[in-house]
N, C-alpha and C positions, 0 to 999 in steps of 0.2 A: 483381605488382602493376601494375593497369592504368595507362594515361596520363591517365586523367581526373582532374580535381581533386576532384570530389565523386563518390562512389559508395556504394551501399547495402553495409552490412557483412554480418555473419553474420544471417541470417534462416531461420527455418523455422515449421512450423505452431505451435509452442510460443509464438512471439512474438505470436500472436493473443490470448494469456491477458491480458497487461496492458490490450489495448484492450478486451476483454470486462469486465474488472474495473473500468476507467474507466466504461463505459457502465451497468453494473449499479449502480454507486455513484450515478451521476447519476440513474438511474430511482428509486432508493431516496430520493434527495433530493426529487426532483419529486413522488413520492408523499407524502412528509411535508409538502410545502408545499402541495399542491393538494387533498389528501384532507381536506376541511374538517369539523372538529368543533367543537362550542361551547368546549372548553376542552382543555388538554393533560393527558395522564396519563403522566408520566415512569415510574411504576412499571410500567404496562402494557407500555410501549415497551421497558423493560429486561427484562422477561419475554419478549418477542417476540425480543430481541437474544440472550438465552440460549438459547431454543429454535432460533434460527437458527444459533448455533454448534453446539449438539448435534446438529442434523439431520444432520451429516456422518457420524455413525455408521453411516448407511445405505449410504454411498457404497461400501465394501469388499464389502458383500453384494451390491449391484446389479451392480458390475464384477468381483466375485469376486476382490478384491485380498487378499492375506495379507501379514503382516510378512516372510514368505520372499521375497516379491517385490522387497523393498528391498536393493540389492546391497552387498556387502561388510560385512555386519554381523559384527562381531568375535566370534570364538569364545568368548573368555572372558567370564566373568559379572561383570567389574568394573562395567560400566555398569549392568547389571540390579540390582546391589547397591546402587547409588547412586540408582536411579530414584526414590524417594520424596523424596530431597533435590531432584533435578533438577525433579520435578513441584512440590515446595513452592516453589521459587524461581520458576518459571513462574506459578504462582497468585498469588504476591504481586506480581511485575511487572505481571501482567494486572489485578490489582484496583486498583493504582495507576494504570495506564492508563485503567481505566473511571472511577475517582474524578476523575481530572484532567480528563476530558472532561465529566464529569456535574456537577462542582462549580459551574459558572458558573450553570446553569440552577437549581440549588437555592439559590444564595446571594443572588440578588437577585430581587425580584419581577418578573412579566411586563412591568408598565409601564416599568421601568428597563432592560429588556433588549433595546431597540432603538436603533438609530442614527438620525441625521436623515434618511437616506435610506431607512429602513424595514428595514435589514438588523439582524441581531442582533449584540450584542456579548458575548452570554453563552450562546450556543448551545452544545449539547454536541459539534456539529460544528465542529471547529477551524478548518478551512481555507476552505470554501466562501463564508463571509461574512466573512472577516478579510483584511488586506492581503496582497498578493503577496509582500511581504518575509518573511512567515512561512515560506512554502514554501521561500524561499532559505536561510532558517535551518535548516530541516530537512534541505535537500540538503547543506549544509556539515556539519552534524552526522552525517548518516548516513555520509558519506565518512570523517570522523575517526574515528568509533567503529568502523566495519568495518575501518579500517586497523588499529587495535590489537587488536580482539576477534576478528575473523575472518581477520585477517593477509592481507587483500586489498592489491594494490598499484595505485597510481595513477599517471599520467604526465602530461606536459604538455597533452595534449588534454583530460584530465579538468579541469586547474586553469583552462585557458582557458575550457571550457565553463561551469564554475561561475561565474567572473567575469561572463561575459556573461549568464548567466542571471539573477544577483542584479541586475545593472545595469538590465535590461530590466524585472524585477519593480519596481525602485524607481521607474522612470519612471511606470509604470501607477499606482502608488501616488500619486505627485504628481499625476498627471492627475485621478484620482478624488477627491482632497482627504482621503485617509485619516490622514495624519499629524496634522492637528487634531483628528481624532476619537479618535487614541490618546492625545493630550495630555490629552483631557477624560475618558478612561476610568478607572474605579475601578483603582488601583494593584494591589489584590488580584486583579482580574480579569487585569490585564496579566501579573502574577506567575504565575498560574496557566495561562495561555496558553503561556507559555514553559516551564514546568514540563511541560504536556502535550505539547509538541514534544519535550522531551528524553525523557520516558517513552515515547512513540511509537518513537523512535529505539532506546531499550534494549529495548522489547518486540519489535520486528521483528528485532533482532540476536539476542535470546535463542532465539526460534523458530528462525531459520535456524542457530544453533549447535546446538541440539537435533537437527535433521534432517540437517545436513551432517556435523558432528563426532561425534555421539553416535548417530545413526541411528534416531531415534525416528520412527515412522510419523506422517504429518501429520495424519492423522484423529484420532489420540489426543490430539494437542496441542489441537486445536479442541474435542474433547469435554470435556477438562479445563477449557477455558476457559468453556465453556458451564455446566458444573456450578458451577463457582466463580461465575459471575455470577447463576445461578439461586438459589443459597444466599444471596447478598449482598442480592439483591432481596427474598428472602423476609424477612430481617432488617429490611428498610427498610418492607415491608408490614406487618409485625407492630408496628413502631413508629407507623406511620400510623394503624392501627386503635386502638391503645392511646391515641393523643392526637387522637381525631377532633374535638376542640373547638379544637385547635391553629390559630393564624393563620399558620403557616408556609406559604409559598405552594404548595409541591409538595403538602402534605396538603389544602390548599383546593382545588387543582385536581383531585385524586384523587376527592374526593366530587362536586365540580361536574361532573365527567366522566360520572357515571351520572345525575346530576339532569338534565342538558340534552342528553344524547344517547340516542338510542333503541338497543335491543339491536341491531338490524340494522347500524347504523353501528359499534357497538363491536366486533361479531364480525367485521365485514368488514375493519375496519382491522387488528385483531389478526392475523388470517389473511394478510392481504397483506403487512403488515410483517415477519411471520415468514418468509414465502416469500422475499421480496426479500432479506432479510437472510441468509437461508440461502445463496442465490446468491452474494451478495457476500462472506461469510466464506469460503465454500468457494474462490471465486477468490482470496481474499486469500492463503490458506494454500497454494495451487498456486503463486501467483506466488513466494512466499518459497521454496517448495521447489524451482523450476525456475531462478530467476533470483537476483540478489542485491536486497537491500532497497532500493536506489536505485530500482528499477522502480516503487515506489510513487508516486514523483514524478509519473509519468505520470497517475496516477489523480487526484491532487490538482489537477495543473494543468488537465486538462480540466473537471472540476467546479467549479473555481474560476472558469474563464473563463465557462462558460455561466451559472452563477448571477450572476455580475457582470452579464452583459447582461440578466438576468431582473430582478434586484433593484434595480440602480441606475437612477436615473431621469436621470442626468446625461448630456449628449450626448457628453462626453468618453469615455464607455465605448466608443464606436465606434473612437476613435483607438487604443484599447488593443489592437484587433485586430492592428495591425501589430507591436507589441511581443509579443503573445502568439504570433504566429507566429514571431518571432525567438527568443523563449523556447523554445518547442517545438523549433526548430532545434538550439539549444545543448544542449537536453536529449537530443535523439536522437544527438548528437555524443558527449556524455558516456556514454551507453549503448551507445555503438559500433554503433548501428542505421545510423547515417550515418558514413563515413569521409571524412576531409579528406586527400588525398594530396599536401600541400605542407608545406614547412618540417618535415618529418619528424613530422607530427601523427599519422600512421596507422602509424607504424613499432611501436608497442607495443601495438596492438589485439590483442585476444585472437585474432581470426583470422589476422592476419599473423604473430603469434608462433608459432602452431601451423603455419603453412604454412612457415615457416623450418625448424622441426623436422622436418616431413616432407620438406622437400628435403634437409636434413643426413641423414636416415635412407635416403633413396633414392639420394643422390648426384646428384640432378638440379638443381644450383643454377642453371644457366643455362637451364632449360626453363620455359616458361610453363605453368602448370596452372591448370585452371578448376574453379571450385567451384560444384556445383549447389545448387539449393534444398534438396536432401535432405542436404546437408553432405558429399557424396561428392566427392573430388577426382580428376580424371582425370590421370593419370600418362603414360600412352601411348594409342596407340588401341586396344590389347587390355587394358590394366589400369587399374582405378582403386583409390583407398585410401578406406575407409570407416571413419570415427571412431566407435566405439561407446562412448558415454559410460557407464562403469560408476559412476562418481562424477564430481564436478564438477572434480577437480583431476588426474586421471591417466586420460585417454582411453586405450583400448587401440586400436592401429592395425592394421588387417588389410587386406592386399593381395588383391583379388579380380579373377579374369577376368571381363570384361563379359559373355561368353557365359554365364557362370553365373548 
């Protein structure tokens, strides 16, 4: 352990995935905001989303990946015998996830779906236009559920990070005056927002469990989600076509969309939304595959901050920059991208636990070892140790001569 109070933790090229995920989601939100159409068409948007999920089916063919490339698949067929049950649970959870996100936009007319500062209170995107406190709630729930469901362990640097993150988020909400808006909000919408947060947490953990514990390929999980959403959207479309005289807002919007937009605008938005959602959903499942679900908070945090600066007209939004930086710092500490080397806060980070194990293995407890960006640990001038991750829990340790 170095003598510095603050240092970077475990980093490698895979850690670019959360950044790319956050940027892709931000681009998706900006397209939704600035690609102007005369009316919304949630049915078309859902079809674009389903095609975005299903587009991952091409990834194994492009990169020549097979199920055999996934390590440690059990030889027994117990998992295969239960695969239909596993997929059924995934579909149910995913449809609840989609329903919770879409319900506010179907529940209230567009005129009732905006706040005083022009941001939506009924958007299908839960975080970018809602109080910072919602992200804090998700962070707490992700920690609790993964503690019991995935058997993850958390330590005092995690607890301190959560407390700091939530406090800074609530200060931002006070500065932006979000709490009076929450009081005025429809109780049904508030209830579904918290339901959406809970389903988010369950959905992320179910996917992680299927990949980490049951060894399902990540592309099959996304394809199943895409098929389920496509079928559900088709049912909604049939209902809309069968009730074209209905005054339900999403049905009115569906027909107005074709009435007031030309074919070029419609096709352009469909293609652009499908492509950006394909990038976003692919990065989502890769982040879940390589990291724990808490890394999604980085995505919510960045998009929330940028959209706050764009949507809000209050000058107080600039004061939030200070607390956003502090929130991001606490989040990076929680994810162990930053380590705090005082008061024992870094004693139980993944990197230091693995390093102590390697020192016990090699009997070099008194020697300083250096860890490179590739994850290799220099033991002597002639040898280094490479950690080959066959799965997330049991790395294989291999000592290699540097000349090799």
